[in-house]
C-alpha positions as CSV (number, residue, x, y, z in Angstrom):
1,M,-17.6,49.6,21.3
2,S,-16.7,53.0,22.5
3,T,-19.4,54.5,19.9
4,L,-22.1,52.1,21.8
5,L,-21.0,53.2,25.1
6,L,-21.3,56.9,24.0
7,T,-24.8,56.4,22.6
8,L,-25.9,54.8,25.8
9,I,-24.5,57.6,28.0
10,N,-26.1,60.2,25.7
11,R,-29.6,58.3,25.9
12,K,-29.2,58.2,29.9
13,R,-32.0,60.4,31.5
14,S,-31.1,63.4,33.7
15,R,-31.5,63.2,37.2
16,V,-34.3,65.9,36.9
17,E,-36.3,63.6,34.8
18,L,-35.7,60.6,37.0
19,I,-37.0,62.6,40.0
20,N,-40.0,63.7,38.0
21,Q,-40.9,60.1,37.1
22,G,-40.6,59.2,40.5
23,I,-37.7,56.7,40.1
24,M,-35.1,58.6,42.3
25,P,-36.0,60.4,45.5
26,P,-35.8,64.4,45.4
27,L,-32.4,65.7,46.7
28,K,-33.9,67.5,49.6
29,S,-35.9,64.5,50.9
30,S,-34.8,61.3,52.5
31,A,-34.8,58.0,50.8
32,A,-37.4,56.6,53.6
33,F,-39.7,59.3,53.0
34,H,-39.5,58.7,49.1
35,E,-40.1,54.9,49.7
36,Q,-43.2,55.8,52.0
37,R,-44.7,58.0,49.7
38,R,-44.2,55.4,46.8
39,S,-45.9,52.7,48.8
40,L,-48.7,54.9,49.6
41,E,-49.1,55.6,45.9
42,R,-49.1,51.9,45.2
43,A,-51.8,51.3,47.9
44,R,-54.0,54.0,46.4
45,T,-53.8,52.4,42.8
46,E,-54.6,49.1,44.2
47,D,-57.5,50.4,46.2
48,Y,-58.8,52.2,42.9
49,L,-58.2,49.1,41.0
50,K,-60.0,46.6,43.4
51,R,-63.0,49.3,43.5
52,K,-63.3,49.0,40.0
53,I,-62.9,45.3,39.6
54,R,-65.9,45.0,42.3
55,S,-68.1,47.4,40.1
56,R,-67.3,45.6,36.9
57,P,-70.7,44.8,35.1
58,E,-71.6,41.2,34.8
59,R,-71.1,39.0,31.6
60,S,-74.9,39.3,30.6
61,E,-74.8,43.1,30.9
62,L,-71.8,43.3,28.7
63,I,-73.6,40.9,26.2
64,R,-76.7,43.1,26.5
65,M,-74.6,46.2,25.7
66,H,-73.1,44.8,22.7
67,I,-69.5,45.0,24.1
68,L,-69.3,41.0,24.4
69,E,-70.5,38.4,21.8
70,E,-73.0,35.7,22.9
71,T,-71.2,32.8,21.7
72,S,-71.0,29.0,23.0
73,A,-67.7,28.5,21.0
74,E,-64.6,27.6,22.9
75,P,-62.4,30.6,23.7
76,S,-59.7,29.3,21.5
77,I,-61.9,29.5,18.5
78,Q,-63.6,32.5,19.1
79,A,-61.2,34.7,17.3
80,K,-61.9,32.5,14.2
81,Q,-65.4,32.6,14.6
82,M,-65.1,36.7,14.6
83,Q,-62.7,36.6,11.5
84,L,-65.5,34.4,9.5
85,K,-68.5,36.7,10.6
86,R,-66.5,39.7,9.3
87,A,-65.8,37.9,6.0
88,R,-69.2,36.9,5.7
89,L,-70.3,40.4,6.2
90,A,-67.7,41.8,3.8
91,D,-68.9,39.3,1.2
92,D,-72.7,40.3,1.8
93,L,-71.8,44.2,1.5
94,N,-69.9,43.6,-1.6
95,D,-72.6,41.5,-3.2
96,K,-75.2,44.4,-2.3
97,I,-72.7,47.3,-3.5
98,S,-72.4,45.2,-6.9
99,H,-76.2,45.1,-7.3
100,R,-77.1,48.7,-6.4
101,P,-78.5,50.7,-9.1
102,G,-76.4,52.8,-11.2
103,P,-76.8,56.8,-11.6
104,M,-78.9,56.6,-14.8
105,E,-81.3,54.1,-13.1
106,L,-81.7,56.6,-10.3
107,I,-82.7,59.4,-12.5
108,H,-85.1,57.4,-14.5
109,K,-86.9,56.3,-11.4
110,N,-86.8,59.9,-10.2
111,I,-84.8,59.2,-6.9
112,L,-81.5,61.1,-8.1
113,P,-82.8,64.9,-8.6
114,V,-81.5,66.7,-11.5
115,H,-82.3,69.6,-13.5
116,S,-85.0,69.1,-16.0
117,S,-83.1,70.3,-18.9
118,I,-80.3,68.0,-18.2
119,K,-83.0,65.3,-17.6
120,Q,-84.2,65.7,-21.1
121,A,-80.8,65.4,-22.4
122,I,-80.1,62.3,-20.6
123,I,-83.5,60.5,-21.2
124,G,-83.9,61.9,-24.6
125,K,-86.6,61.2,-27.2
126,P,-87.4,57.6,-27.9
127,G,-85.3,56.1,-30.5
128,I,-82.5,58.6,-29.9
129,I,-79.5,57.5,-28.1
130,Y,-77.3,60.0,-26.1
131,V,-73.8,59.4,-25.2
132,L,-72.7,61.2,-22.2
């Protein structure tokens, strides 16, 4: 029990840290002044948040900017709908990756540039098979 108490005491923040975080009033100022200052800071934060909420874009604007999805699904199943959409996209991408041409096919179609001597060694003469 005493080790727990010692660790809690060691974790205790210093008075300077508490003052810097605005939890305790500074030593040179009165508690009333500190409380008034905190209430003014809260009011300023509240005004800032109210202003931000008033200037918040409409849902249609958020959909146009692709921040929100345009969906008619219930909010409770929207997360599952997004998971299904991502799974379909992943399957589609994996399918496309599995069917993409390899480097040899790209060299034969002159899509992948290689030095001509290397190309001749890869392509070779008809009837001769080179193994790389």
